[in-house]
N, C-alpha and C positions, 0 to 999 in steps of 0.2 A: 503493499499501500500508500510505504513513503517514496518508494523509488517509483510508483506510477505520479504519485504527489509532484515528484520532482521535474519526471515529463511533463508533465502538463505546465507547470510553470516555464521550461522551457521550450515548449512550443509557444506556448505566450509571448512568451520575450522576439517571437518571430514571425513580425504581423503579416507574413506572406505565406505561414505553414499552417497549418492543424492541424502536427501530429509531430513530434518529434520519437527519435529511437532509439534512447542509451547505449551509449556502443561497449559498455562495458558493465558485467556488477561493479570489477573494481572504481571504473567513473561514477559510478550513482554511490558506491559506498564515502570515496571521496568525499563529493561533493555535499551528501547528507550532515556528514561529519563536519562540512567549514559553515554548514548552513546553522547549524545546531550548536557553532562553538558562536556564532556571533550573535543569536537570540538569546544563547545567554552572557554574553557578553555585556551586551547591552542591557540586560533585565539585572544583571547584579549592579552598574555604573551607574543604572537611577536611581539603585535600592542605597551604592554604598557612594555614593556624590559626586565618582569620577567623570561628572560631565567637566568642562570647561567652556565660559565664555570669553570669547576673543573681539576686540572691538579694532573697526576698522573706520579711518574717517572721509568723510564725504566733502570735499571742499566747496562753497560758495566762491565762484570763480571773479568775480566782481574783484572782491579785496583779496582774497585767499583765508578765509577764514572759514572756521572749522563749523557749521551750522549743524550737526547733527552724527553719529554712528552707527553703523551697521554692526548688526547684532551677531557673531560667525561664532557657530559649535565646532568644538571638539569633544574626541574621550578619549580619557585612558585608560590602560587596562591595569591587569592587575599588579604588571614590572614596571607600571609606570610610562608606557610607552604609548607614545600622542596619536591620535591614528583621526585622519581628517573625513569630513561627510562620505564622501563620495563610499567608504569604503562598509560605513553601517545603516547612514539615511538609507540603500534601495532595500535592503532587509528589514528593516525599521519598517516600510513603508509595507512591505510586503505580507511582516507576520501580524501585523495590528497597533505595534508599538509607538506609531511616529505621534499620533495625539497625545500617547505622554508625555513625550520627548517633546512638542510643542508646550503643554502647557507647564513644561519643567521652566524652558525658555522663555516666556511669557512672567513667570512666577518671579525668575532671577533678575531681569533684565528693568523689571516694574522695582522692584525690591534693589539694584542699582541704581537707580537714576532715583528713588528717594535717599540717597545717599551723598550725591551730588549738589556742590556749593552753588553751583552753575543752577537755577531751575528755570534755564532758559535753554539747556541742551536736550535733544531728542534723540531716540534712538529707534533704528528702523528692526524689526522682528521679524525673520520669516516666518509664513507658517505652511502648511501642506496641504495637498487640495481635500486629504481627508479631514485635515481637519473644518476646511467648509461643510461638509456634511454632519459636524458635530453642534448640537441644535442648542446648546449648553456654552460653545466657546464664548458669543458676545457673552451670558455673566460671568463667564469668569474672571475675561478682562474687566470688566466690571466691576466684579467684588474684588480684584485686585490693588485696582487704583485707586478706589475707594478706600482698602485696607492700609495704602504706604502714604494715601493725605497727596498721592499723584496726579498733576490734569491729564486728561485725557489726551491732550492736544502733543505730547512729551513724547505721544507714540506714534509709531507709523509700522502698521500692516503692511508687508509685500509678500506678492501672492506671486509667481509664474504666473505669464497672459496661458501657455497653455492647459496648468491648473485649473484656469479662470473659466476660459473656456468649452471645457470637458463636460462642463455641468455649466452653463451660462446662466439659467435660473437661478436654479441655488446658488451659485458664488454669488452672483445680483445682490441678492437677499443677504444674504451672511455679509457685504461686506458694507450693503447700505445699513446693517444695523449698528453694525463694526464703528462707525460713519456717522451717524446720528451721537452714537456718546460721546463724539468729539475727535476721537482721533483721525488721525492720515493716512491715505490706501496709496501705495506705493503698484504700478503694475512694475515686475521684473522680468527681465529675459524681452525686451518686446520688438517685435520685427521678425519671427524667427517664423509667426504664423501664417497663412494665406490670405488672412480677412484682418489683418491688427488696425487696419486703421477702424473699420467700422466696429470693434467693441469697442473703439472709444466716449464712442454715444452708446454705449450699454452699460458700459462697469463705471459703478462711484470709483472715482482715484485722482488724487493731486500730483503724484509723481509717476514720470514715464520714466524709464528707466531702460537706455537703448543696450539691446542685446551685445554681448563684448566682445563677438563672433565681429560684428563692421567697425569695433573702433579700433579692434585690433592690427587691424591693416588699411585703414583709412590713410596711412601716409603714403602709402605705392598702389591704392588700388583705390582709381579716381569711383570706380560702380560703389565702392564702400562709401565714400565722402558725398555721394548722391544719395542714397540711401540714409544717410548721418543724417541729412540736410532736410531731406522731405521728410523724416520721423519729426525732427527738432519745430519745422514751417506748422506741420498738421498737429501737434501734439499742443504749440501755442496758440490755435485757432480753436481748439477747444479748452481753453485756459487750464492749460496740463505744465507745469512746469518739470523741466527734460533733466532727469542725470544720467551724465556718460559712464560709463564702467570703463574697465581693463585701460583708465587714461594709465602709460609706463614710461612717459616721457615728454619732454621740457616743449617740443614743438607740438604738440597738439592742442596744447591750451589755447594759443591766440587762433585756432581753426573753428575752436569747439567754440569759442567767444563770438567768433564774425558769425557761428548758426545761431547765437542767441542761446545759448544752449547754459543752464544758471550752474550747474554743478557738477561737478569731478571727484571719480572712486578709484584705486589706484593704486600700483605701488608707487608710480613718480609724488602721487599723492601723501601716500601715506601708508604702510605695512599696518596688516592686523598684528596686535599685540592683546598680552592678556588683558583683562578688564581692571585688575587691580592694581597694574600696570600706570593708570591713568589717572591726572590728579586733575580733576575736572570740578 
């Protein structure tokens, strides 16, 4: 049954296929063991407090001031090794652990905000698509904000465009509820969908984060520059502020400013660092 379950997930990963044949019992056992390892590691890390928040600055290009930070998640194993989200988030999503992780991040981020001396600093928190189907997420965020006496305007909820459009009606309702609390909304990885601009009018959002794949090659690719400028122009027409991700060199800044892009995020603007190291 475990092997059949693994084969089913393998088939689902290939959108063009309806079945998957495990090549050997050895492959099946190895993958099942690895999957079980990650599931148990996530559960024990939640129980044992081995998740860590990192912050990466998002810079206001007009004066290079830092208006807010994105919250990034890392996980330590029992030996202290640090794991990036790409190694454990897909497992958490598959096995129903991601909503619990989302809630942990929300709780810890709001706790951080309550400790900052600058009460105008904002944090951007990523929510998974599964949390959009959690009908109590709005109440959870509201409770944590009230409990810590933190203004909702200091929270920016980020959701990827792909996750939002997978169930547009649900996403629209949940994001509107969160927006009505006073939180702000950012559409992340914007531009990778076929109908991205259509969703600007369908989803409540304050910020558009241009997918980093367009920014990365902007200096050498005229088409990517055209896409970046088009997204910026249309987002501005809808009254949204634009954030450019993956800004890793100085030369990009003047181009982004010429496109009226308000914010930039990336290694050139500031690398992620443990939240405890910030004196805000």
